[in-house]
C-alpha positions in Angstrom: 13.3 3.2 19.4 13.6 -0.5 18.6 17.1 -2.0 18.3 18.6 1.6 18.5 16.7 2.8 15.4 14.0 5.5 15.5 11.1 4.4 13.4 9.3 7.7 14.1 5.7 7.6 13.0 6.0 4.1 11.8 6.5 2.4 15.1 2.8 2.1 15.7 2.4 0.2 12.7 4.4 -2.7 13.8 2.3 -5.8 14.2 -0.6 -7.4 12.3 -3.7 -5.6 10.9 -7.0 -7.0 9.7 -10.0 -5.5 8.1 -12.3 -4.2 10.8 -14.9 -6.7 11.9 -18.6 -5.9 11.9 -18.9 -4.5 8.2 -15.5 -2.8 8.1 -14.9 -4.0 4.6 -12.6 -2.5 2.0 -13.7 -1.3 -1.4 -11.7 -1.8 -4.7 -12.7 0.1 -7.7 -10.9 -1.2 -10.7 -11.2 -1.5 -14.4 -13.6 -4.3 -15.4 -12.1 -7.2 -17.4 -13.3 -8.3 -20.8 -16.3 -10.6 -20.2 -17.0 -9.3 -16.8 -20.6 -8.1 -15.6 -19.5 -4.4 -15.9 -17.7 -4.9 -19.1 -14.0 -4.1 -20.3 -12.7 -0.9 -18.7 -15.9 0.2 -16.9 -15.7 0.6 -12.9 -15.9 -2.9 -11.1 -16.4 -2.4 -7.6 -15.4 -5.3 -5.2 -15.6 -5.3 -1.4 -12.6 -7.1 0.2 -11.0 -7.9 3.5 -7.1 -8.0 4.2 -4.3 -8.7 6.5 -1.2 -6.5 6.8 1.8 -7.4 8.7 4.5 -4.8 9.4 7.8 -6.1 10.8 10.9 -4.1 11.8 13.4 -4.7 9.0 16.5 -2.7 10.3 18.4 0.3 9.3 20.2 1.2 6.0 22.7 4.1 5.0 22.7 5.6 1.6 25.8 7.6 0.4 27.2 7.8 4.0 24.6 10.5 4.7 21.0 9.3 4.6 20.1 7.1 7.6 16.8 5.1 7.2 14.7 2.8 9.5 12.5 0.3 7.5 9.5 -1.8 8.2 8.9 -4.7 5.9 5.2 -5.4 5.0 3.1 -7.9 3.2 -0.4 -7.1 2.4 -2.8 -9.9 1.2 -6.2 -9.0 0.0 -9.2 -11.4 -0.6 -12.5 -10.7 -2.5 -15.5 -10.7 0.0 -17.8 -12.5 -2.6 -15.6 -15.7 -2.9 -12.6 -15.4 -0.4 -10.1 -15.6 -3.2 -7.0 -13.8 -2.8 -6.7 -11.1 -5.7 -3.9 -8.8 -4.4 -0.5 -9.6 -2.7 1.9 -6.8 -2.2 5.3 -6.8 -0.4 7.3 -3.8 0.4 8.8 -1.4 2.8 7.9 1.7 4.8 10.9 3.6 5.3 11.6 6.5 7.6 14.2 9.1 7.2 14.2 11.3 10.3 16.8 14.0 9.1 14.8 14.6 5.9 11.5 14.2 7.6 10.3 11.8 4.8 8.5 8.5 4.7 8.9 6.2 1.6 6.6 3.5 0.6 8.5 1.0 -1.8 6.5 -2.1 -3.0 6.1 -4.4 -5.7 3.1 -6.3 -7.0 3.2 -9.6 -8.8 1.8 -7.9 -12.1 5.3 -6.7 -13.2 4.9 -3.2 -11.3 7.0 -1.6 -8.6 6.3 1.8 -7.0 8.1 4.2 -4.9 5.9 6.9 -3.2 7.1 9.6 -0.6 5.8 12.4 1.7 5.9 13.8 5.1 5.7 11.8 8.5 2.9 12.0 10.8 -0.3 10.2 12.1 -1.8 11.1 8.8 0.6 10.7 5.8 0.1 11.1 2.2 2.7 9.5 -0.1 2.8 10.1 -3.7 5.1 9.1 -6.6 7.5 11.6 -8.1 9.2 11.3 -11.3 10.4 7.8 -12.1 8.4 6.5 -9.3 7.0 3.6 -11.1 8.8 0.7 -12.9 6.9 -1.7 -15.1 7.3 -4.5 -17.4 7.3 -3.6 -21.1 4.0 -5.3 -21.6 2.5 -3.2 -18.8 4.1 -0.1 -20.3 2.3 -0.9 -23.7 -1.1 -2.1 -22.2 -1.9 -1.1 -18.7 0.6 1.7 -17.7 0.7 3.0 -14.2 1.0 6.9 -14.4 0.8 7.8 -10.7 0.1 6.5 -7.2 -0.8 8.2 -3.9 -1.9 6.6 -0.5 -3.1 8.5 2.6 -2.6 6.6 5.9 -4.3 7.7 9.1 -3.1 5.9 12.3 -5.1 6.4 15.5 -4.3 4.0 18.2 -5.3 0.5 17.1 -7.1 1.8 14.0 -5.4 2.2 10.5 -7.2 3.8 7.5 -6.0 4.1 4.2 -7.2 5.5 0.9 -5.2 5.1 -2.4 -5.4 6.1 -5.9 -3.5 4.6 -8.8 -3.9 6.5 -12.1 -3.7 4.0 -14.9 -3.8 4.2 -18.8 -5.7 1.0 -19.5 -7.8 -0.1 -22.6 -6.6 3.1 -24.3 -8.1 5.4 -21.7 -7.4 6.9 -18.2 -8.8 5.2 -15.2 -8.5 6.1 -11.6 -8.2 2.7 -9.6 -9.0 3.3 -6.0 -8.8 1.3 -2.7 -9.8 2.2 0.9 -10.1 0.2 4.0 -10.2 0.4 7.8 -8.1 -2.1 9.8 -7.7 -3.1 13.4 -4.5 -4.0 15.0 -4.6 -7.5 16.4 -3.5 -8.0 20.1 -0.5 -10.0 20.8 -1.2 -13.4 22.2 1.2 -15.7 24.2 4.3 -14.6 25.7 
């Protein structure tokens, strides 16, 4: 419990996480851009490294009955090839003890917001349900997100995740995937 809130399986996430050193690099498989080496819509594989920071955000009550405990997070992802940031995501991981659910609610600066949910645990798979994705009109017409799922595995100071975003892009389906292994940074100072 932190400040009287039960964060359940999320409590172990609190802190700052970085891609594991010594070759622990994430892998992004996304649709290639027009003019890229692989070509428009073909699988483009990009190794990356990242930082994710989880911070207690407090509690919330919905309709007087649903009591939630939330962690705010920010994920920043950098291409291994040139160290440029190519993904920046902000969101909340939310624990509902009574319903035994965890929610991942996040937005990315492409005009896309996602709500995924699943059962809590040291391994959690969270998936979008109906109306789990909100997008700009442009994205709905050109690069529609149809589904999202992520599996987190937390073991001590190691966090692994694999995620899949099902897209309709360049007029055809594409499964955009990301996976990484991160290590929790030790607190310094006092």
